[in-house]
C-alpha positions in Angstrom: 7.9 -16.5 -107.0 5.4 -15.0 -104.5 8.3 -14.4 -102.1 10.2 -12.5 -104.7 7.2 -10.3 -105.5 6.7 -9.6 -101.8 10.3 -8.7 -101.3 10.2 -6.4 -104.4 7.1 -4.8 -103.1 8.5 -4.2 -99.6 11.8 -2.8 -101.0 9.8 -0.5 -103.3 7.7 0.8 -100.4 10.8 1.3 -98.2 12.7 3.1 -100.9 9.7 5.4 -101.7 9.3 6.3 -98.0 13.0 7.0 -97.7 13.0 9.2 -100.8 10.0 11.1 -99.6 11.5 11.6 -96.1 14.8 12.9 -97.6 12.9 15.4 -99.8 10.7 16.5 -97.0 13.7 17.1 -94.7 15.5 19.1 -97.3 12.4 21.3 -97.8 11.7 21.8 -94.1 15.3 22.5 -93.1 16.1 24.8 -96.0 16.9 28.0 -94.0 15.9 30.3 -96.9 12.3 29.0 -97.4 9.7 31.2 -95.8 8.7 34.8 -95.4 11.3 37.6 -94.8 10.6 41.3 -94.2 12.2 44.7 -93.7 10.2 47.4 -92.0 11.0 51.2 -92.2 8.3 53.1 -90.4 5.0 52.2 -92.0 6.6 50.7 -95.2 7.3 47.0 -95.2 9.2 45.1 -97.9 8.3 41.4 -97.9 10.1 38.6 -99.7 8.5 35.1 -100.0 10.8 32.1 -100.9 9.8 28.6 -101.7 11.4 25.4 -103.2 10.6 24.5 -106.8 8.7 21.3 -106.0 8.9 20.4 -109.7 6.4 23.1 -110.6 8.6 24.3 -113.5 10.3 22.1 -116.0 13.1 24.6 -116.5 14.4 24.4 -112.9 15.5 21.4 -110.9 14.2 20.3 -107.5 17.0 22.3 -105.7 15.8 25.5 -107.2 14.6 28.3 -105.0 12.0 30.8 -106.2 10.6 33.9 -104.8 8.5 37.0 -105.1 8.4 40.3 -103.3 6.1 43.2 -102.5 6.1 46.5 -100.6 3.2 47.5 -98.5 2.0 50.3 -96.2 0.8 49.3 -92.8 -1.0 51.0 -90.0 0.2 51.4 -86.4 -1.1 47.8 -85.6 0.8 46.3 -88.6 -2.3 45.8 -90.7 -1.9 46.3 -94.5 -3.4 49.6 -95.7 -2.2 49.5 -99.3 0.2 47.9 -101.7 3.0 50.0 -103.1 4.1 47.4 -105.6 4.3 43.6 -106.1 6.3 41.2 -108.3 3.1 39.2 -108.9 1.1 39.9 -112.0 -0.1 38.6 -115.4 1.1 38.9 -118.9 -2.4 39.2 -120.3 -5.5 41.4 -119.5 -7.6 38.3 -118.8 -5.2 37.3 -116.0 -4.8 33.7 -117.2 -1.0 33.7 -117.7 0.8 34.6 -114.4 4.3 36.0 -114.3 7.1 33.6 -113.5 8.7 34.1 -110.0 10.6 37.3 -109.7 13.9 35.6 -108.7 15.4 32.2 -108.6 18.5 30.4 -107.3 20.0 27.0 -106.8 20.2 25.7 -103.3 23.2 23.9 -101.8 22.7 22.3 -98.4 26.1 23.5 -97.2 25.8 27.1 -98.1 24.7 30.1 -96.0 24.1 32.1 -99.3 21.9 31.9 -102.3 22.2 34.1 -105.4 20.7 34.2 -108.8 18.7 36.2 -111.3 16.1 38.8 -110.4 13.6 40.6 -112.5 12.1 43.8 -111.2 8.8 44.3 -113.1 7.7 47.1 -110.7 9.5 49.7 -112.9 7.2 52.5 -114.1 8.2 52.0 -117.7 9.2 48.3 -118.0 11.5 46.0 -116.2 15.1 45.7 -115.0 17.1 42.5 -114.8 20.0 41.8 -112.4 21.3 39.5 -109.7 20.3 39.1 -106.1 21.9 37.4 -103.1 20.6 36.5 -99.7 23.3 35.7 -97.1 22.4 34.3 -93.6 24.0 36.5 -90.9 24.4 33.9 -88.2 26.6 31.9 -90.6 25.1 28.7 -89.3 23.3 26.4 -91.7 21.3 24.4 -89.1 20.6 27.4 -86.8 17.4 29.4 -87.1 18.1 32.1 -89.7 16.7 35.1 -88.0 18.3 37.7 -90.3 19.9 37.7 -93.8 21.6 40.4 -96.0 19.6 41.1 -99.2 21.5 42.6 -102.1 20.5 43.4 -105.6 22.8 44.5 -108.4 22.4 45.4 -112.1 23.9 42.9 -114.5 27.3 43.9 -115.9 27.5 45.2 -119.5 26.4 48.1 -121.6 23.4 50.0 -120.3 21.3 52.8 -121.6 22.3 56.2 -120.2 18.9 56.9 -118.8 18.3 53.4 -117.3 16.7 53.8 -113.9 17.8 52.1 -110.7 15.9 49.1 -109.2 12.6 49.9 -107.6 13.2 47.1 -105.0 15.7 47.7 -102.2 19.2 46.8 -103.2 21.0 46.5 -99.8 19.2 45.8 -96.5 18.8 43.2 -93.7 15.7 41.0 -93.8 14.2 39.3 -90.8 12.6 35.9 -91.1 9.0 36.0 -89.8 7.8 32.5 -91.0 
């Protein structure tokens, strides 16, 4: 009986370590996770992407989430001001944070992610659509130095006076972290 308990305990530990290692490798080798940016003069558009890590019950462990912001920098690259950010709160007391601005599923064999995006930086509300991020080097296991960022409005009926997205809709991001 003691031998059976020892074997069960050893197998449980080995399985747990193996599962943790697999999850860690997926997270660390995900080419999309990290910080991406596009700079035009002193304006910098920054996209931050992370794996779900079971933080939200509505998404699975392969979900990717992200936020974005646009800042103004000085000649040395130091932030001077923030133009806009997707971070924010639903309430004045700042106790209920916004959900991530965009989300996607991640497939280990894909050089592209796509999913829903919500631009809350609009002067009079928000605009929903879809985003995609496509690695330019077309190599899953290579360092993803650059990727194409695209944002589109959802198809369907739209108000005539609906504004365009405030976030960039077509540019090349460079991975910095």
